[in-house]
VMD Tcl script that draws the C-alpha trace (Angstrom):
set ca {
  {-6.88 16.51 -18.13}
  {-10.15 17.87 -16.78}
  {-10.34 20.55 -14.09}
  {-11.48 17.99 -11.51}
  {-8.57 15.67 -12.32}
  {-6.12 18.57 -12.06}
  {-7.65 19.50 -8.69}
  {-7.29 15.89 -7.52}
  {-3.59 15.85 -8.38}
  {-2.98 19.24 -6.73}
  {-4.77 18.15 -3.52}
  {-2.88 14.87 -3.47}
  {0.47 16.60 -3.96}
  {-0.30 19.17 -1.23}
  {-1.11 16.46 1.32}
  {1.95 14.43 0.31}
  {4.20 17.45 0.83}
  {2.58 18.03 4.23}
  {3.21 14.39 5.15}
  {6.87 14.63 4.12}
  {7.22 17.82 6.17}
  {5.80 16.10 9.26}
  {8.02 13.05 8.77}
  {11.27 14.97 8.47}
  {10.33 17.57 11.09}
  {9.74 14.76 13.61}
  {12.77 12.75 12.45}
  {10.48 9.80 11.76}
  {12.77 8.67 8.93}
  {15.20 7.41 11.58}
  {12.54 5.09 13.03}
  {10.68 4.12 9.84}
  {12.99 4.82 6.88}
  {10.96 2.85 4.32}
  {7.74 4.65 5.25}
  {9.57 7.96 4.89}
  {10.83 6.82 1.49}
  {7.28 5.83 0.53}
  {6.00 9.32 1.35}
  {8.81 10.96 -0.65}
  {8.22 8.66 -3.63}
  {4.49 9.46 -3.59}
  {5.19 13.19 -3.74}
  {7.80 12.78 -6.49}
  {5.46 10.54 -8.52}
  {2.57 13.00 -8.33}
  {4.79 15.92 -9.34}
  {6.30 13.87 -12.18}
  {2.86 12.97 -13.50}
  {1.69 16.58 -13.37}
  {4.75 17.67 -15.38}
  {4.29 14.82 -17.85}
  {0.63 15.69 -18.42}
  {1.51 19.37 -18.81}
  {4.36 18.98 -21.33}
  {3.64 15.60 -22.98}
  {-0.14 15.63 -23.04}
  {-2.63 13.89 -20.77}
  {-3.44 11.14 -23.27}
  {-0.02 10.79 -24.90}
  {1.68 7.35 -24.99}
  {4.62 8.74 -23.02}
  {2.35 9.92 -20.19}
  {0.61 6.54 -20.22}
  {3.87 4.63 -19.66}
  {5.10 7.16 -17.10}
  {1.86 6.68 -15.13}
  {2.18 2.89 -14.95}
  {5.89 3.12 -14.16}
  {5.19 5.39 -11.19}
  {2.37 3.08 -10.06}
  {4.74 0.11 -10.09}
  {7.36 2.03 -8.10}
  {4.72 3.13 -5.58}
  {3.55 -0.46 -5.12}
  {7.10 -1.69 -4.52}
  {7.92 1.02 -1.95}
  {4.57 0.57 -0.19}
  {5.25 -3.15 0.10}
  {8.62 -2.36 1.67}
  {6.92 0.00 4.13}
  {4.47 -2.75 5.12}
  {7.32 -5.26 5.52}
  {9.04 -2.68 7.73}
  {5.96 -2.49 9.96}
  {5.93 -6.28 10.22}
  {9.62 -6.33 11.09}
  {9.14 -3.58 13.66}
  {6.35 -5.51 15.33}
  {7.97 -8.96 15.22}
  {11.71 -8.23 15.26}
  {12.08 -9.64 18.77}
  {10.81 -13.05 17.59}
  {13.16 -14.22 14.85}
  {11.27 -17.42 14.07}
  {7.93 -15.68 13.57}
  {9.57 -12.93 11.50}
  {11.29 -15.53 9.30}
  {7.95 -17.20 8.65}
  {6.26 -13.86 7.87}
  {9.08 -12.77 5.54}
  {9.02 -16.09 3.66}
  {5.24 -15.87 3.30}
  {5.38 -12.28 2.02}
  {8.09 -13.19 -0.51}
  {6.09 -16.16 -1.78}
  {2.93 -14.04 -2.05}
  {4.78 -11.34 -4.02}
  {6.02 -13.89 -6.55}
  {2.55 -15.43 -6.81}
  {0.91 -12.05 -7.44}
  {3.43 -11.13 -10.14}
  {2.78 -14.40 -11.97}
  {-0.98 -14.19 -11.47}
  {-1.09 -10.65 -12.88}
  {1.00 -11.71 -15.90}
  {-1.31 -14.65 -16.63}
  {-4.39 -12.49 -16.14}
  {-3.16 -9.86 -18.61}
  {-2.01 -12.37 -21.24}
  {-3.94 -11.95 -24.50}
  {-5.92 -8.92 -23.30}
  {-6.22 -5.81 -25.53}
  {-4.36 -3.53 -23.11}
  {-1.95 -5.83 -21.28}
  {-0.06 -3.18 -19.36}
  {-3.17 -1.58 -17.83}
  {-4.74 -4.93 -16.93}
  {-1.43 -6.20 -15.52}
  {-1.08 -3.09 -13.37}
  {-4.69 -3.17 -12.15}
  {-4.54 -6.89 -11.34}
  {-1.23 -6.52 -9.52}
  {-2.51 -3.52 -7.56}
  {-5.70 -5.38 -6.64}
  {-3.79 -8.44 -5.41}
  {-1.28 -6.36 -3.47}
  {-4.12 -4.40 -1.87}
  {-5.63 -7.66 -0.64}
  {-2.26 -8.89 0.62}
  {-1.53 -5.56 2.34}
  {-4.84 -5.54 4.21}
  {-4.56 -9.19 5.26}
  {-0.92 -8.81 6.35}
  {-1.53 -5.73 8.48}
  {-4.71 -7.11 10.05}
  {-2.92 -10.38 10.92}
  {0.00 -8.39 12.37}
  {-2.34 -6.40 14.61}
  {-4.23 -9.53 15.66}
  {-1.03 -11.41 16.54}
  {0.26 -8.52 18.63}
  {-3.05 -8.07 20.42}
  {-3.51 -11.83 20.99}
  {-0.18 -12.08 22.76}
  {-0.72 -8.87 24.71}
  {1.89 -6.91 22.75}
  {0.68 -3.70 21.16}
  {2.44 -1.72 18.47}
  {3.47 1.81 19.28}
  {0.88 4.45 18.44}
  {2.68 5.72 15.31}
  {3.17 2.26 13.78}
  {-0.42 1.27 14.52}
  {-1.74 4.49 12.97}
  {0.34 3.97 9.83}
  {-1.02 0.42 9.52}
  {-4.62 1.64 9.87}
  {-4.06 4.38 7.27}
  {-2.59 1.94 4.76}
  {-5.55 -0.42 5.31}
  {-8.06 2.38 4.62}
  {-6.35 3.44 1.40}
  {-5.85 -0.15 0.22}
  {-9.52 -0.97 0.85}
  {-10.71 1.96 -1.30}
  {-8.05 1.21 -3.93}
  {-9.11 -2.45 -4.00}
  {-12.70 -1.54 -4.91}
  {-11.54 1.00 -7.50}
  {-9.03 -1.33 -9.18}
  {-11.48 -4.25 -9.23}
  {-14.12 -2.16 -11.00}
  {-11.64 -0.70 -13.49}
  {-10.15 -4.12 -14.25}
  {-13.60 -5.57 -14.92}
  {-14.32 -2.68 -17.26}
  {-11.10 -3.28 -19.19}
  {-11.58 -7.04 -19.47}
  {-15.34 -6.88 -20.04}
  {-17.35 -5.03 -22.64}
  {-15.57 -1.69 -22.40}
  {-13.47 -2.19 -25.56}
  {-16.61 -3.08 -27.50}
  {-17.62 0.58 -27.26}
  {-14.25 1.75 -28.56}
  {-14.72 0.06 -31.95}
  {-15.09 2.23 -35.03}
  {-18.71 1.10 -35.44}
  {-19.64 3.04 -32.32}
  {-17.78 6.26 -33.06}
  {-21.04 8.18 -33.70}
  {-22.11 7.40 -30.11}
  {-19.03 8.99 -28.53}
  {-20.35 12.58 -28.29}
  {-23.03 11.23 -25.91}
  {-20.94 8.57 -24.15}
  {-17.91 10.75 -23.51}
  {-19.72 12.98 -20.99}
  {-21.03 9.99 -19.05}
  {-17.66 8.21 -19.01}
  {-15.85 11.34 -17.84}
  {-18.45 11.84 -15.09}
  {-17.94 8.29 -13.84}
  {-14.16 8.71 -14.07}
  {-14.35 11.90 -11.98}
  {-16.48 10.09 -9.39}
  {-13.99 7.22 -9.06}
  {-11.13 9.71 -8.89}
  {-12.86 11.67 -6.13}
  {-13.44 8.50 -4.07}
  {-9.82 7.36 -4.49}
  {-8.35 10.78 -3.68}
  {-10.67 11.20 -0.68}
  {-9.59 7.86 0.80}
  {-5.95 8.77 0.25}
  {-6.40 12.17 1.91}
  {-8.07 10.48 4.88}
  {-5.09 8.12 5.23}
  {-2.53 10.93 4.93}
  {-4.48 13.03 7.44}
  {-4.37 10.13 9.91}
  {-0.60 9.82 9.44}
  {-0.06 13.57 9.86}
  {-2.20 13.56 13.01}
  {-0.07 10.76 14.46}
  {3.08 12.73 13.63}
  {1.91 15.87 15.44}
  {3.94 14.75 18.46}
  {7.67 13.92 18.58}
  {8.42 10.36 17.56}
  {10.01 8.27 20.33}
  {13.39 6.77 19.47}
  {13.54 3.16 18.42}
  {13.58 0.88 21.42}
  {15.77 -2.22 21.48}
  {13.89 -5.48 21.11}
  {13.14 -7.29 24.37}
  {15.29 -10.28 25.21}
  {13.55 -13.61 25.59}
  {14.05 -14.85 29.13}
  {14.14 -18.50 30.26}
  {10.78 -20.12 30.86}
  {11.29 -20.30 34.65}
  {11.69 -16.51 34.81}
  {8.47 -16.07 32.85}
  {6.77 -18.48 35.23}
  {7.81 -16.43 38.23}
  {6.66 -13.17 36.60}
  {3.35 -14.68 35.55}
  {2.36 -13.66 31.98}
  {1.38 -16.95 30.41}
  {0.88 -15.05 27.17}
  {4.59 -14.43 26.89}
  {5.26 -18.12 27.50}
  {3.01 -19.06 24.57}
  {4.73 -16.47 22.38}
  {8.18 -17.81 23.24}
  {7.12 -21.43 22.71}
  {5.60 -20.55 19.34}
  {8.80 -18.75 18.36}
  {10.99 -21.71 19.40}
  {8.85 -24.17 17.42}
  {9.11 -22.00 14.33}
  {12.88 -21.80 14.67}
  {13.08 -25.62 14.79}
  {10.79 -26.04 11.77}
  {12.63 -23.42 9.72}
  {16.12 -24.80 10.39}
  {17.92 -25.60 7.11}
}
mol new
graphics top color blue
foreach p $ca { graphics top sphere $p radius 0.5 }
foreach p [lrange $ca 0 end-1] q [lrange $ca 1 end] { graphics top cylinder $p $q radius 0.2 }
display resetview
């Protein structure tokens, strides 16, 4: 591990610990338990990787498998945190939430199969599978959160400040991660392995410096975007987190008509139609 890579991991771990401290100091785990779990898993994963690189070697097979295992765990917990945000924003409308949950479940299955097919027959299946899965989940995460925010704004219902800030932070990190994973995946599946053949071993003294420089650049961009996201979350957690509010009850249409918001009428009608369509 180079000095820059070690610095990246130390910075990442420091910000993750700060995020966990904010979450548990503000009792945010009672409002968003999956997001709190995501923050704790990130910190544990970073510490585990640092220990693995220190005692097993940065380029050892064991460290390689530990890295991809932690990446898979992080992706799963992040997906749960995003589903939690969706539930928090749509929990009052059971029909819409049922549709969103079914769509997210179908997308998850599709991405798993797509990543498996994409990695089939490739030289390094595990790395390509992980990069493809991360790329697809990044796209799904951004689309899901943007649609959630648009739906809430369209119907005049805004998320609370903390939930909205978490959604924005996840979108920023996923966008940077999407670019990074797309480039790395194309390198793995393109001509990168051509340069690893024994015929090109004499070129490695020159190529190694350039490859490590590019790797440090990508690492800096990824870590910077993550630090920006964590900083946004910590800033939102500087104030006490309000307790979870009970979901609003849907009133009869005549009551809505007397109170005026036609937006709420459309939301209720949409919810009722979804409930009828989704009946078993």
